[in-house]
C-alpha positions in Angstrom: -53.2 54.4 97.6 -49.7 52.8 95.2 -50.7 52.3 91.5 -51.0 48.8 90.5 -50.9 47.4 86.9 -53.8 45.6 85.5 -51.6 42.5 86.0 -51.3 43.1 89.8 -54.8 44.1 90.7 -56.0 40.8 89.0 -53.4 38.7 91.3 -53.6 41.0 94.1 -57.9 40.3 93.9 -57.2 36.3 93.5 -55.1 36.3 96.9 -58.4 38.0 98.6 -60.8 35.6 97.0 -58.6 33.0 97.7 -58.7 34.4 101.4 -62.2 34.7 101.4 -62.0 30.4 100.3 -59.8 29.8 103.0 -61.8 31.2 106.2 -64.9 29.2 104.3 -62.6 25.9 104.7 -61.9 27.2 108.8 -65.5 27.4 109.4 -65.7 24.3 107.8 -62.9 22.7 110.3 -64.1 24.3 113.4 -68.1 23.0 112.8 -66.6 19.7 112.5 -64.1 20.5 115.9 -67.9 21.6 117.2 -69.2 18.6 116.4 -65.8 16.2 118.2 -66.0 17.9 120.9 -69.0 18.8 122.8 -68.0 20.5 126.0 -66.3 23.5 123.6 -68.7 23.4 120.7 -70.4 26.7 121.5 -66.7 28.3 121.2 -65.8 26.4 118.2 -69.7 27.2 116.9 -69.2 31.1 117.2 -65.7 30.9 115.6 -67.2 29.2 112.7 -69.8 31.9 112.0 -67.3 34.5 112.4 -65.0 32.5 109.7 -68.0 33.1 107.2 -68.5 36.4 108.3 -64.7 36.8 107.8 -65.0 35.1 104.1 -68.4 37.8 103.3 -66.0 40.6 104.2 -63.1 39.5 102.1 -65.5 39.2 99.5 -66.8 42.6 99.8 -63.3 44.0 99.4 -62.6 42.9 95.9 -64.7 45.3 93.9 -62.6 48.0 96.8 -59.8 46.9 95.2 -61.0 47.0 91.8 -62.4 50.9 92.6 -58.5 51.4 94.1 -60.1 52.1 97.7 -58.1 48.7 99.0 -54.3 47.9 97.9 -51.5 45.6 98.9 -49.7 47.2 101.8 -46.7 45.0 100.3 -45.5 43.8 96.8 -45.3 40.1 97.7 -49.2 39.6 98.4 -50.2 37.4 95.8 -52.3 34.3 95.3 -49.7 32.0 95.9 -49.0 33.2 99.3 -52.4 32.1 100.2 -52.3 28.4 98.9 -50.5 27.0 101.5 -52.5 27.6 104.1 -55.7 26.7 102.2 -53.9 23.2 101.1 -52.9 23.2 104.9 -56.3 23.4 106.0 -57.9 21.0 103.5 -55.2 18.4 104.6 -56.5 19.0 108.0 -60.3 18.1 107.4 -59.2 15.4 105.4 -57.4 13.9 107.8 -59.8 13.9 110.6 -62.2 11.9 108.9 -59.4 9.2 108.5 -58.0 9.6 112.2 -59.0 10.1 115.7 -57.8 13.6 116.9 -57.6 15.2 120.3 -58.8 18.5 121.7 -55.4 19.5 122.6 -54.0 18.5 118.8 -56.9 20.4 117.4 -56.3 23.6 119.2 -52.7 23.5 118.4 -53.9 23.1 114.6 -56.5 25.6 115.1 -53.7 28.7 117.0 -51.5 27.8 114.0 -54.1 28.5 111.9 -54.9 31.3 113.2 -51.5 32.6 113.5 -50.9 32.0 110.0 -53.6 34.0 108.5 -52.9 36.8 111.2 -49.4 37.1 109.6 -51.0 36.9 105.9 -53.6 39.4 106.7 -52.1 42.0 108.8 -52.0 45.6 108.4 -49.5 45.4 106.2 -51.1 43.3 103.4 -54.1 45.9 102.9 -53.8 49.9 102.7 -57.1 51.0 102.6 -58.1 54.6 101.1 -61.6 54.4 102.5 -63.4 54.3 106.1 -65.7 51.5 105.3 -63.0 49.7 103.7 -60.7 50.1 107.0 -63.4 49.3 109.2 -63.7 45.8 107.3 -59.9 45.1 107.8 -60.1 45.9 111.5 -63.0 43.7 112.1 -61.3 41.0 110.6 -57.8 41.4 112.3 -59.6 41.9 115.7 -61.7 38.8 115.5 -58.5 36.4 114.6 -56.6 38.4 117.7 -59.5 37.5 120.1 -59.6 33.9 118.6 -55.9 33.6 119.1 -56.1 34.4 122.6 -59.4 32.1 123.5 -57.4 29.5 121.8 -54.7 29.5 123.7 -56.3 30.2 126.9 -58.6 27.2 126.0 -54.9 25.1 124.9 -53.4 26.2 128.6 -56.4 24.9 130.6 -56.5 21.9 128.6 -52.7 21.4 129.3 -53.4 22.1 133.0 -56.0 18.6 132.8 -52.4 16.7 132.0 
């Protein structure tokens, strides 16, 4: 585990808190999708619940950072790196109130979001010294991978309908 200064720890902790905030926003978006697309409501509702669980996990990771049990796996992970994804998801939620969205567009946006978060939250970003922290990180990575696979399958099914 690498040593971090107080400033680095603070920035890193804020980045993880923002990831938690992003997961909550994604859950809200997926809840909206579950209401808009009744034929696939169940999968969207499941994704939303898992995103809320990810937010809870991120919140559990914050004290592990302070205890030195979790550290950034790369030096350029800071709160600013997460902000653009949060802004993107916020704009999607806002836009949904203003415009009509197709299931195809919703799936494409969800895949984009999942790919962005996976890029931000790969094993390169978090290095865990404790078994518990490793388990938490692994759970999120597995869920994000599964989400991408299921979304891509759903997208292919929708494209076949065209």
